[in-house]
N, CA, C and O atoms as a Tripos MOL2 file, in Angstrom:
@<TRIPOS>MOLECULE
protein
  276   275    69     0     0
PROTEIN
NO_CHARGES

@<TRIPOS>ATOM
      1 N          30.0140  113.2600    8.4770 N.3       1 MET1
      2 CA         29.5090  113.4530    7.1420 C.3       1 MET1
      3 C          28.0420  113.0310    7.0510 C.2       1 MET1
      4 O          27.2460  113.6910    6.3830 O.2       1 MET1
      5 N          27.6860  111.9410    7.7160 N.am      2 ASP2
      6 CA         26.2910  111.4920    7.6710 C.3       2 ASP2
      7 C          25.3480  112.5660    8.2040 C.2       2 ASP2
      8 O          24.2660  112.7750    7.6550 O.2       2 ASP2
      9 N          25.7550  113.2440    9.2690 N.am      3 ARG3
     10 CA         24.8990  114.2880    9.8350 C.3       3 ARG3
     11 C          24.7070  115.4360    8.8470 C.2       3 ARG3
     12 O          23.6110  115.9860    8.7420 O.2       3 ARG3
     13 N          25.7650  115.8000    8.1250 N.am      4 LEU4
     14 CA         25.6670  116.8520    7.1130 C.3       4 LEU4
     15 C          24.6900  116.4530    6.0150 C.2       4 LEU4
     16 O          23.8260  117.2410    5.6300 O.2       4 LEU4
     17 N          24.8250  115.2370    5.5130 N.am      5 VAL5
     18 CA         23.9580  114.7690    4.4340 C.3       5 VAL5
     19 C          22.5150  114.6820    4.9140 C.2       5 VAL5
     20 O          21.6080  115.1660    4.2370 O.2       5 VAL5
     21 N          22.2970  114.0760    6.0630 N.am      6 THR6
     22 CA         20.9400  113.9250    6.5920 C.3       6 THR6
     23 C          20.3110  115.2820    6.8860 C.2       6 THR6
     24 O          19.1670  115.5280    6.5010 O.2       6 THR6
     25 N          21.0380  116.1590    7.5580 N.am      7 GLY7
     26 CA         20.5180  117.4880    7.8900 C.3       7 GLY7
     27 C          20.2120  118.3050    6.6530 C.2       7 GLY7
     28 O          19.2010  119.0070    6.6020 O.2       7 GLY7
     29 N          21.0750  118.2190    5.6600 N.am      8 THR8
     30 CA         20.8490  118.9560    4.4200 C.3       8 THR8
     31 C          19.5860  118.4640    3.7370 C.2       8 THR8
     32 O          18.7820  119.2650    3.2600 O.2       8 THR8
     33 N          19.4060  117.1550    3.6880 N.am      9 ARG9
     34 CA         18.2000  116.6030    3.0670 C.3       9 ARG9
     35 C          16.9470  117.0230    3.8290 C.2       9 ARG9
     36 O          15.9380  117.3600    3.2090 O.2       9 ARG9
     37 N          16.9890  117.0100    5.1380 N.am     10 TRP10
     38 CA         15.8160  117.3370    5.9460 C.3      10 TRP10
     39 C          15.3970  118.7930    5.7640 C.2      10 TRP10
     40 O          14.2080  119.1120    5.7970 O.2      10 TRP10
     41 N          16.3690  119.6610    5.5750 N.am     11 HIS11
     42 CA         16.0930  121.0990    5.5150 C.3      11 HIS11
     43 C          16.1620  121.6660    4.1060 C.2      11 HIS11
     44 O          16.1240  122.8850    3.9350 O.2      11 HIS11
     45 N          16.2640  120.8120    3.0910 N.am     12 ALA12
     46 CA         16.4550  121.2700    1.7150 C.3      12 ALA12
     47 C          15.3300  122.1770    1.2370 C.2      12 ALA12
     48 O          15.6020  123.1820    0.5800 O.2      12 ALA12
     49 N          14.0930  121.8610    1.5420 N.am     13 GLY13
     50 CA         12.9690  122.6910    1.0880 C.3      13 GLY13
     51 C          13.0390  124.0980    1.6390 C.2      13 GLY13
     52 O          12.8730  125.0690    0.9000 O.2      13 GLY13
     53 N          13.2830  124.2130    2.9350 N.am     14 ARG14
     54 CA         13.3950  125.5350    3.5620 C.3      14 ARG14
     55 C          14.5870  126.2940    3.0120 C.2      14 ARG14
     56 O          14.4960  127.4880    2.7290 O.2      14 ARG14
     57 N          15.7030  125.5980    2.8610 N.am     15 ARG15
     58 CA         16.9010  126.2590    2.3540 C.3      15 ARG15
     59 C          16.7290  126.6880    0.9010 C.2      15 ARG15
     60 O          17.2550  127.7260    0.4990 O.2      15 ARG15
     61 N          16.0040  125.9080    0.1140 N.am     16 ALA16
     62 CA         15.7230  126.3050   -1.2720 C.3      16 ALA16
     63 C          14.8940  127.5860   -1.2890 C.2      16 ALA16
     64 O          15.1460  128.4730   -2.1050 O.2      16 ALA16
     65 N          13.9150  127.6940   -0.4030 N.am     17 ASP17
     66 CA         13.1200  128.9180   -0.2910 C.3      17 ASP17
     67 C          13.9990  130.1070    0.0990 C.2      17 ASP17
     68 O          13.8350  131.2070   -0.4290 O.2      17 ASP17
     69 N          14.9210  129.8820    1.0160 N.am     18 GLU18
     70 CA         15.8320  130.9430    1.4450 C.3      18 GLU18
     71 C          16.7310  131.3940    0.2900 C.2      18 GLU18
     72 O          16.9940  132.5860    0.1330 O.2      18 GLU18
     73 N          17.1970  130.4420   -0.5130 N.am     19 MET19
     74 CA         18.0490  130.7920   -1.6540 C.3      19 MET19
     75 C          17.2560  131.5510   -2.7200 C.2      19 MET19
     76 O          17.7880  132.4560   -3.3630 O.2      19 MET19
     77 N          15.9860  131.1850   -2.9070 N.am     20 ALA20
     78 CA         15.1370  131.9090   -3.8520 C.3      20 ALA20
     79 C          14.9480  133.3550   -3.3840 C.2      20 ALA20
     80 O          14.9890  134.2810   -4.1960 O.2      20 ALA20
     81 N          14.7440  133.5490   -2.0860 N.am     21 ALA21
     82 CA         14.6080  134.8970   -1.5440 C.3      21 ALA21
     83 C          15.9110  135.6790   -1.6890 C.2      21 ALA21
     84 O          15.8970  136.8600   -2.0360 O.2      21 ALA21
     85 N          17.0350  135.0170   -1.4240 N.am     22 ALA22
     86 CA         18.3370  135.6680   -1.5790 C.3      22 ALA22
     87 C          18.5640  136.0620   -3.0360 C.2      22 ALA22
     88 O          19.0930  137.1400   -3.3100 O.2      22 ALA22
     89 N          18.1710  135.2010   -3.9690 N.am     23 ALA23
     90 CA         18.3180  135.5130   -5.3910 C.3      23 ALA23
     91 C          17.5070  136.7500   -5.7510 C.2      23 ALA23
     92 O          17.9680  137.5940   -6.5200 O.2      23 ALA23
     93 N          16.3120  136.8620   -5.2050 N.am     24 GLY24
     94 CA         15.4870  138.0440   -5.4580 C.3      24 GLY24
     95 C          16.1320  139.3110   -4.9360 C.2      24 GLY24
     96 O          16.1100  140.3440   -5.6060 O.2      24 GLY24
     97 N          16.7040  139.2390   -3.7490 N.am     25 THR25
     98 CA         17.3750  140.3960   -3.1630 C.3      25 THR25
     99 C          18.5760  140.8090   -3.9970 C.2      25 THR25
    100 O          18.7700  141.9940   -4.2690 O.2      25 THR25
    101 N          19.3750  139.8430   -4.3990 N.am     26 VAL26
    102 CA         20.5650  140.1310   -5.2060 C.3      26 VAL26
    103 C          20.1480  140.7200   -6.5520 C.2      26 VAL26
    104 O          20.7690  141.6670   -7.0350 O.2      26 VAL26
    105 N          19.1080  140.1660   -7.1540 N.am     27 ARG27
    106 CA         18.6130  140.6690   -8.4350 C.3      27 ARG27
    107 C          18.1730  142.1270   -8.3030 C.2      27 ARG27
    108 O          18.4290  142.9350   -9.1960 O.2      27 ARG27
    109 N          17.5070  142.4690   -7.1850 N.am     28 GLU28
    110 CA         17.0840  143.8560   -6.9460 C.3      28 GLU28
    111 C          18.2660  144.8170   -6.8910 C.2      28 GLU28
    112 O          18.1230  146.0050   -7.1800 O.2      28 GLU28
    113 N          19.4250  144.3000   -6.5230 N.am     29 LEU29
    114 CA         20.6460  145.1130   -6.4740 C.3      29 LEU29
    115 C          21.3190  145.2200   -7.8430 C.2      29 LEU29
    116 O          22.3580  145.8660   -7.9830 O.2      29 LEU29
    117 N          20.7170  144.5800   -8.8500 N.am     30 GLY30
    118 CA         21.2520  144.6480  -10.1960 C.3      30 GLY30
    119 C          22.3360  143.6260  -10.4960 C.2      30 GLY30
    120 O          23.0890  143.7710  -11.4590 O.2      30 GLY30
    121 N          22.4140  142.5910   -9.6680 N.am     31 ILE31
    122 CA         23.4210  141.5410   -9.8400 C.3      31 ILE31
    123 C          22.7180  140.2470  -10.2100 C.2      31 ILE31
    124 O          21.7090  139.8870   -9.6020 O.2      31 ILE31
    125 N          23.2460  139.5490  -11.2040 N.am     32 GLU32
    126 CA         22.6710  138.2660  -11.5890 C.3      32 GLU32
    127 C          22.9490  137.2440  -10.4770 C.2      32 GLU32
    128 O          24.1120  137.0110  -10.1460 O.2      32 GLU32
    129 N          21.9180  136.6330   -9.8980 N.am     33 PRO33
    130 CA         22.0770  135.7380   -8.7500 C.3      33 PRO33
    131 C          22.4890  134.3090   -9.1300 C.2      33 PRO33
    132 O          21.7810  133.3530   -8.8160 O.2      33 PRO33
    133 N          23.6060  134.1730   -9.7890 N.am     34 VAL34
    134 CA         24.0350  132.8790  -10.3260 C.3      34 VAL34
    135 C          24.2190  131.8330   -9.2230 C.2      34 VAL34
    136 O          23.7070  130.7200   -9.3370 O.2      34 VAL34
    137 N          24.9320  132.1760   -8.1770 N.am     35 VAL35
    138 CA         25.2320  131.2000   -7.1170 C.3      35 VAL35
    139 C          23.9770  130.8680   -6.3040 C.2      35 VAL35
    140 O          23.7270  129.6990   -6.0090 O.2      35 VAL35
    141 N          23.1920  131.8750   -5.9420 N.am     36 ALA36
    142 CA         21.9730  131.6180   -5.1710 C.3      36 ALA36
    143 C          21.0040  130.7500   -5.9690 C.2      36 ALA36
    144 O          20.3790  129.8460   -5.4140 O.2      36 ALA36
    145 N          20.8790  131.0180   -7.2560 N.am     37 ARG37
    146 CA         19.9910  130.2260   -8.1020 C.3      37 ARG37
    147 C          20.5070  128.7870   -8.2380 C.2      37 ARG37
    148 O          19.7210  127.8390   -8.1990 O.2      37 ARG37
    149 N          21.8090  128.6270   -8.3940 N.am     38 ALA38
    150 CA         22.3870  127.2810   -8.5040 C.3      38 ALA38
    151 C          22.1960  126.4990   -7.2000 C.2      38 ALA38
    152 O          21.8820  125.3090   -7.2280 O.2      38 ALA38
    153 N          22.3840  127.1690   -6.0630 N.am     39 ALA39
    154 CA         22.1800  126.5080   -4.7690 C.3      39 ALA39
    155 C          20.7240  126.0810   -4.6170 C.2      39 ALA39
    156 O          20.4420  124.9700   -4.1670 O.2      39 ALA39
    157 N          19.7980  126.9680   -4.9920 N.am     40 ARG40
    158 CA         18.3720  126.6340   -4.9190 C.3      40 ARG40
    159 C          18.0570  125.4230   -5.7850 C.2      40 ARG40
    160 O          17.3580  124.5070   -5.3510 O.2      40 ARG40
    161 N          18.5780  125.4220   -7.0170 N.am     41 ASP41
    162 CA         18.3080  124.3080   -7.9320 C.3      41 ASP41
    163 C          18.8560  122.9890   -7.3900 C.2      41 ASP41
    164 O          18.1970  121.9540   -7.4920 O.2      41 ASP41
    165 N          20.0530  123.0220   -6.8170 N.am     42 LEU42
    166 CA         20.6330  121.8080   -6.2370 C.3      42 LEU42
    167 C          19.7820  121.3090   -5.0720 C.2      42 LEU42
    168 O          19.5200  120.1110   -4.9610 O.2      42 LEU42
    169 N          19.3580  122.2150   -4.2140 N.am     43 LEU43
    170 CA         18.5300  121.8290   -3.0720 C.3      43 LEU43
    171 C          17.1930  121.2390   -3.5230 C.2      43 LEU43
    172 O          16.6870  120.3050   -2.9010 O.2      43 LEU43
    173 N          16.6220  121.7750   -4.5960 N.am     44 LEU44
    174 CA         15.3450  121.2620   -5.0870 C.3      44 LEU44
    175 C          15.4830  119.8800   -5.7180 C.2      44 LEU44
    176 O          14.5180  119.1160   -5.7320 O.2      44 LEU44
    177 N          16.6620  119.5440   -6.2410 N.am     45 ARG45
    178 CA         16.8820  118.2190   -6.8390 C.3      45 ARG45
    179 C          17.2420  117.1680   -5.8020 C.2      45 ARG45
    180 O          17.1940  115.9700   -6.0800 O.2      45 ARG45
    181 N          17.6010  117.6130   -4.6160 N.am     46 MET46
    182 CA         18.0500  116.7130   -3.5620 C.3      46 MET46
    183 C          16.8980  115.8380   -3.0700 C.2      46 MET46
    184 O          15.7760  116.3230   -2.9220 O.2      46 MET46
    185 N          17.1580  114.5680   -2.8180 N.am     47 PRO47
    186 CA         16.1100  113.7250   -2.2340 C.3      47 PRO47
    187 C          15.7050  114.2700   -0.8750 C.2      47 PRO47
    188 O          16.5510  114.7410   -0.1140 O.2      47 PRO47
    189 N          14.4370  114.2100   -0.5740 N.am     48 ALA48
    190 CA         13.9110  114.7880    0.6600 C.3      48 ALA48
    191 C          14.2460  113.9460    1.8750 C.2      48 ALA48
    192 O          14.5240  112.7520    1.7750 O.2      48 ALA48
    193 N          14.2120  114.6000    3.0230 N.am     49 GLY49
    194 CA         14.3480  113.8970    4.2930 C.3      49 GLY49
    195 C          13.0230  113.2600    4.6680 C.2      49 GLY49
    196 O          12.0100  113.5130    4.0160 O.2      49 GLY49
    197 N          13.0120  112.4470    5.6990 N.am     50 PRO50
    198 CA         11.8280  111.6800    6.0850 C.3      50 PRO50
    199 C          10.5680  112.5100    6.3190 C.2      50 PRO50
    200 O           9.4750  112.0710    5.9600 O.2      50 PRO50
    201 N          10.6930  113.7020    6.9150 N.am     51 GLU51
    202 CA          9.4830  114.4570    7.2230 C.3      51 GLU51
    203 C           8.9210  115.1840    6.0130 C.2      51 GLU51
    204 O           7.7770  115.6370    6.0490 O.2      51 GLU51
    205 N           9.6940  115.3050    4.9480 N.am     52 ALA52
    206 CA          9.2190  116.0320    3.7780 C.3      52 ALA52
    207 C           8.2700  115.1870    2.9290 C.2      52 ALA52
    208 O           7.3540  115.7190    2.3020 O.2      52 ALA52
    209 N           8.4890  113.8710    2.9110 N.am     53 GLY53
    210 CA          7.5720  112.9890    2.2210 C.3      53 GLY53
    211 C           7.8070  112.8500    0.7300 C.2      53 GLY53
    212 O           7.1880  111.9930    0.0980 O.2      53 GLY53
    213 N           8.6720  113.6560    0.1470 N.am     54 GLU54
    214 CA          8.9620  113.5240   -1.2760 C.3      54 GLU54
    215 C          10.3070  114.1470   -1.5790 C.2      54 GLU54
    216 O          10.9090  114.7810   -0.7130 O.2      54 GLU54
    217 N          10.7740  113.9780   -2.7700 N.am     55 GLY55
    218 CA         12.0500  114.5540   -3.1600 C.3      55 GLY55
    219 C          12.5340  113.9500   -4.4510 C.2      55 GLY55
    220 O          11.8270  113.1770   -5.0970 O.2      55 GLY55
    221 N          13.7360  114.3030   -4.8190 N.am     56 GLY56
    222 CA         14.3180  113.8090   -6.0560 C.3      56 GLY56
    223 C          14.8340  112.3910   -5.9130 C.2      56 GLY56
    224 O          14.6210  111.7300   -4.8970 O.2      56 GLY56
    225 N          15.4990  111.9490   -6.9260 N.am     57 ASP57
    226 CA         16.0590  110.6100   -6.9560 C.3      57 ASP57
    227 C          17.4610  110.6400   -6.3650 C.2      57 ASP57
    228 O          18.3390  111.2970   -6.9250 O.2      57 ASP57
    229 N          17.7000  109.9560   -5.2590 N.am     58 GLU58
    230 CA         18.9820  110.0120   -4.5660 C.3      58 GLU58
    231 C          20.1290  109.5040   -5.4250 C.2      58 GLU58
    232 O          21.2080  110.0970   -5.4150 O.2      58 GLU58
    233 N          19.9260  108.4260   -6.1640 N.am     59 ALA59
    234 CA         21.0050  107.8920   -7.0060 C.3      59 ALA59
    235 C          21.4060  108.9060   -8.0690 C.2      59 ALA59
    236 O          22.5940  109.0910   -8.3330 O.2      59 ALA59
    237 N          20.4230  109.5650   -8.6830 N.am     60 ALA60
    238 CA         20.7260  110.5710   -9.7000 C.3      60 ALA60
    239 C          21.4350  111.7620   -9.0720 C.2      60 ALA60
    240 O          22.3610  112.3210   -9.6590 O.2      60 ALA60
    241 N          20.9990  112.1490   -7.8770 N.am     61 TRP61
    242 CA         21.6130  113.2790   -7.1830 C.3      61 TRP61
    243 C          23.0800  112.9790   -6.8860 C.2      61 TRP61
    244 O          23.9450  113.8280   -7.0980 O.2      61 TRP61
    245 N          23.3560  111.7800   -6.3970 N.am     62 ARG62
    246 CA         24.7480  111.4170   -6.0980 C.3      62 ARG62
    247 C          25.5700  111.3590   -7.3880 C.2      62 ARG62
    248 O          26.7340  111.7590   -7.3950 O.2      62 ARG62
    249 N          24.9810  110.8680   -8.4700 N.am     63 ALA63
    250 CA         25.7000  110.7850   -9.7460 C.3      63 ALA63
    251 C          26.0550  112.1700  -10.2770 C.2      63 ALA63
    252 O          27.0440  112.3250  -10.9930 O.2      63 ALA63
    253 N          25.2540  113.1750   -9.9320 N.am     64 GLU64
    254 CA         25.4960  114.5360  -10.3800 C.3      64 GLU64
    255 C          26.4380  115.2890   -9.4500 C.2      64 GLU64
    256 O          26.6890  116.4740   -9.6710 O.2      64 GLU64
    257 N          26.9590  114.6480   -8.4300 N.am     65 GLY65
    258 CA         27.9200  115.3020   -7.5680 C.3      65 GLY65
    259 C          27.4780  115.5260   -6.1450 C.2      65 GLY65
    260 O          28.1830  116.1920   -5.3880 O.2      65 GLY65
    261 N          26.3240  114.9890   -5.7480 N.am     66 GLY66
    262 CA         25.9170  115.0590   -4.3590 C.3      66 GLY66
    263 C          26.8760  114.2390   -3.5230 C.2      66 GLY66
    264 O          27.6450  113.4570   -4.0820 O.2      66 GLY66
    265 N          26.8650  114.3850   -2.1960 N.am     67 PRO67
    266 CA         27.7880  113.6220   -1.3450 C.3      67 PRO67
    267 C          27.7720  112.1360   -1.6920 C.2      67 PRO67
    268 O          26.7140  111.5160   -1.7980 O.2      67 PRO67
    269 N          28.9370  111.5990   -1.8610 N.am     68 GLY68
    270 CA         29.0810  110.1980   -2.2020 C.3      68 GLY68
    271 C          29.0540  109.9420   -3.6930 C.2      68 GLY68
    272 O          29.2440  108.8090   -4.1340 O.2      68 GLY68
    273 N          28.8130  111.0090   -4.4910 N.am     69 GLY69
    274 CA         28.7080  110.8620   -5.9500 C.3      69 GLY69
    275 C          30.0050  111.0940   -6.6510 C.2      69 GLY69
    276 O          30.0690  111.0040   -7.8770 O.2      69 GLY69
@<TRIPOS>BOND
     1     1     2 1
     2     2     3 1
     3     3     4 2
     4     3     5 am
     5     5     6 1
     6     6     7 1
     7     7     8 2
     8     7     9 am
     9     9    10 1
    10    10    11 1
    11    11    12 2
    12    11    13 am
    13    13    14 1
    14    14    15 1
    15    15    16 2
    16    15    17 am
    17    17    18 1
    18    18    19 1
    19    19    20 2
    20    19    21 am
    21    21    22 1
    22    22    23 1
    23    23    24 2
    24    23    25 am
    25    25    26 1
    26    26    27 1
    27    27    28 2
    28    27    29 am
    29    29    30 1
    30    30    31 1
    31    31    32 2
    32    31    33 am
    33    33    34 1
    34    34    35 1
    35    35    36 2
    36    35    37 am
    37    37    38 1
    38    38    39 1
    39    39    40 2
    40    39    41 am
    41    41    42 1
    42    42    43 1
    43    43    44 2
    44    43    45 am
    45    45    46 1
    46    46    47 1
    47    47    48 2
    48    47    49 am
    49    49    50 1
    50    50    51 1
    51    51    52 2
    52    51    53 am
    53    53    54 1
    54    54    55 1
    55    55    56 2
    56    55    57 am
    57    57    58 1
    58    58    59 1
    59    59    60 2
    60    59    61 am
    61    61    62 1
    62    62    63 1
    63    63    64 2
    64    63    65 am
    65    65    66 1
    66    66    67 1
    67    67    68 2
    68    67    69 am
    69    69    70 1
    70    70    71 1
    71    71    72 2
    72    71    73 am
    73    73    74 1
    74    74    75 1
    75    75    76 2
    76    75    77 am
    77    77    78 1
    78    78    79 1
    79    79    80 2
    80    79    81 am
    81    81    82 1
    82    82    83 1
    83    83    84 2
    84    83    85 am
    85    85    86 1
    86    86    87 1
    87    87    88 2
    88    87    89 am
    89    89    90 1
    90    90    91 1
    91    91    92 2
    92    91    93 am
    93    93    94 1
    94    94    95 1
    95    95    96 2
    96    95    97 am
    97    97    98 1
    98    98    99 1
    99    99   100 2
   100    99   101 am
   101   101   102 1
   102   102   103 1
   103   103   104 2
   104   103   105 am
   105   105   106 1
   106   106   107 1
   107   107   108 2
   108   107   109 am
   109   109   110 1
   110   110   111 1
   111   111   112 2
   112   111   113 am
   113   113   114 1
   114   114   115 1
   115   115   116 2
   116   115   117 am
   117   117   118 1
   118   118   119 1
   119   119   120 2
   120   119   121 am
   121   121   122 1
   122   122   123 1
   123   123   124 2
   124   123   125 am
   125   125   126 1
   126   126   127 1
   127   127   128 2
   128   127   129 am
   129   129   130 1
   130   130   131 1
   131   131   132 2
   132   131   133 am
   133   133   134 1
   134   134   135 1
   135   135   136 2
   136   135   137 am
   137   137   138 1
   138   138   139 1
   139   139   140 2
   140   139   141 am
   141   141   142 1
   142   142   143 1
   143   143   144 2
   144   143   145 am
   145   145   146 1
   146   146   147 1
   147   147   148 2
   148   147   149 am
   149   149   150 1
   150   150   151 1
   151   151   152 2
   152   151   153 am
   153   153   154 1
   154   154   155 1
   155   155   156 2
   156   155   157 am
   157   157   158 1
   158   158   159 1
   159   159   160 2
   160   159   161 am
   161   161   162 1
   162   162   163 1
   163   163   164 2
   164   163   165 am
   165   165   166 1
   166   166   167 1
   167   167   168 2
   168   167   169 am
   169   169   170 1
   170   170   171 1
   171   171   172 2
   172   171   173 am
   173   173   174 1
   174   174   175 1
   175   175   176 2
   176   175   177 am
   177   177   178 1
   178   178   179 1
   179   179   180 2
   180   179   181 am
   181   181   182 1
   182   182   183 1
   183   183   184 2
   184   183   185 am
   185   185   186 1
   186   186   187 1
   187   187   188 2
   188   187   189 am
   189   189   190 1
   190   190   191 1
   191   191   192 2
   192   191   193 am
   193   193   194 1
   194   194   195 1
   195   195   196 2
   196   195   197 am
   197   197   198 1
   198   198   199 1
   199   199   200 2
   200   199   201 am
   201   201   202 1
   202   202   203 1
   203   203   204 2
   204   203   205 am
   205   205   206 1
   206   206   207 1
   207   207   208 2
   208   207   209 am
   209   209   210 1
   210   210   211 1
   211   211   212 2
   212   211   213 am
   213   213   214 1
   214   214   215 1
   215   215   216 2
   216   215   217 am
   217   217   218 1
   218   218   219 1
   219   219   220 2
   220   219   221 am
   221   221   222 1
   222   222   223 1
   223   223   224 2
   224   223   225 am
   225   225   226 1
   226   226   227 1
   227   227   228 2
   228   227   229 am
   229   229   230 1
   230   230   231 1
   231   231   232 2
   232   231   233 am
   233   233   234 1
   234   234   235 1
   235   235   236 2
   236   235   237 am
   237   237   238 1
   238   238   239 1
   239   239   240 2
   240   239   241 am
   241   241   242 1
   242   242   243 1
   243   243   244 2
   244   243   245 am
   245   245   246 1
   246   246   247 1
   247   247   248 2
   248   247   249 am
   249   249   250 1
   250   250   251 1
   251   251   252 2
   252   251   253 am
   253   253   254 1
   254   254   255 1
   255   255   256 2
   256   255   257 am
   257   257   258 1
   258   258   259 1
   259   259   260 2
   260   259   261 am
   261   261   262 1
   262   262   263 1
   263   263   264 2
   264   263   265 am
   265   265   266 1
   266   266   267 1
   267   267   268 2
   268   267   269 am
   269   269   270 1
   270   270   271 1
   271   271   272 2
   272   271   273 am
   273   273   274 1
   274   274   275 1
   275   275   276 2
@<TRIPOS>SUBSTRUCTURE
     1 MET1         2 RESIDUE 1 A MET
     2 ASP2         6 RESIDUE 1 A ASP
     3 ARG3        10 RESIDUE 1 A ARG
     4 LEU4        14 RESIDUE 1 A LEU
     5 VAL5        18 RESIDUE 1 A VAL
     6 THR6        22 RESIDUE 1 A THR
     7 GLY7        26 RESIDUE 1 A GLY
     8 THR8        30 RESIDUE 1 A THR
     9 ARG9        34 RESIDUE 1 A ARG
    10 TRP10       38 RESIDUE 1 A TRP
    11 HIS11       42 RESIDUE 1 A HIS
    12 ALA12       46 RESIDUE 1 A ALA
    13 GLY13       50 RESIDUE 1 A GLY
    14 ARG14       54 RESIDUE 1 A ARG
    15 ARG15       58 RESIDUE 1 A ARG
    16 ALA16       62 RESIDUE 1 A ALA
    17 ASP17       66 RESIDUE 1 A ASP
    18 GLU18       70 RESIDUE 1 A GLU
    19 MET19       74 RESIDUE 1 A MET
    20 ALA20       78 RESIDUE 1 A ALA
    21 ALA21       82 RESIDUE 1 A ALA
    22 ALA22       86 RESIDUE 1 A ALA
    23 ALA23       90 RESIDUE 1 A ALA
    24 GLY24       94 RESIDUE 1 A GLY
    25 THR25       98 RESIDUE 1 A THR
    26 VAL26      102 RESIDUE 1 A VAL
    27 ARG27      106 RESIDUE 1 A ARG
    28 GLU28      110 RESIDUE 1 A GLU
    29 LEU29      114 RESIDUE 1 A LEU
    30 GLY30      118 RESIDUE 1 A GLY
    31 ILE31      122 RESIDUE 1 A ILE
    32 GLU32      126 RESIDUE 1 A GLU
    33 PRO33      130 RESIDUE 1 A PRO
    34 VAL34      134 RESIDUE 1 A VAL
    35 VAL35      138 RESIDUE 1 A VAL
    36 ALA36      142 RESIDUE 1 A ALA
    37 ARG37      146 RESIDUE 1 A ARG
    38 ALA38      150 RESIDUE 1 A ALA
    39 ALA39      154 RESIDUE 1 A ALA
    40 ARG40      158 RESIDUE 1 A ARG
    41 ASP41      162 RESIDUE 1 A ASP
    42 LEU42      166 RESIDUE 1 A LEU
    43 LEU43      170 RESIDUE 1 A LEU
    44 LEU44      174 RESIDUE 1 A LEU
    45 ARG45      178 RESIDUE 1 A ARG
    46 MET46      182 RESIDUE 1 A MET
    47 PRO47      186 RESIDUE 1 A PRO
    48 ALA48      190 RESIDUE 1 A ALA
    49 GLY49      194 RESIDUE 1 A GLY
    50 PRO50      198 RESIDUE 1 A PRO
    51 GLU51      202 RESIDUE 1 A GLU
    52 ALA52      206 RESIDUE 1 A ALA
    53 GLY53      210 RESIDUE 1 A GLY
    54 GLU54      214 RESIDUE 1 A GLU
    55 GLY55      218 RESIDUE 1 A GLY
    56 GLY56      222 RESIDUE 1 A GLY
    57 ASP57      226 RESIDUE 1 A ASP
    58 GLU58      230 RESIDUE 1 A GLU
    59 ALA59      234 RESIDUE 1 A ALA
    60 ALA60      238 RESIDUE 1 A ALA
    61 TRP61      242 RESIDUE 1 A TRP
    62 ARG62      246 RESIDUE 1 A ARG
    63 ALA63      250 RESIDUE 1 A ALA
    64 GLU64      254 RESIDUE 1 A GLU
    65 GLY65      258 RESIDUE 1 A GLY
    66 GLY66      262 RESIDUE 1 A GLY
    67 PRO67      266 RESIDUE 1 A PRO
    68 GLY68      270 RESIDUE 1 A GLY
    69 GLY69      274 RESIDUE 1 A GLY
């Protein structure tokens, strides 16, 4: 579980960008990108990994349902 949490935090910025791109593609198909947008928003609220240098508040993220919350 620690590896999942750490890896997710380290790659959250890139994954948020990927979800934003996926949302655009889905929208072009005429479908509201509810899940892709929600995933992007969650990734953007996630506290950053060490190499990112910034991020959200980990305690708040866990309280909202992040791992361990």
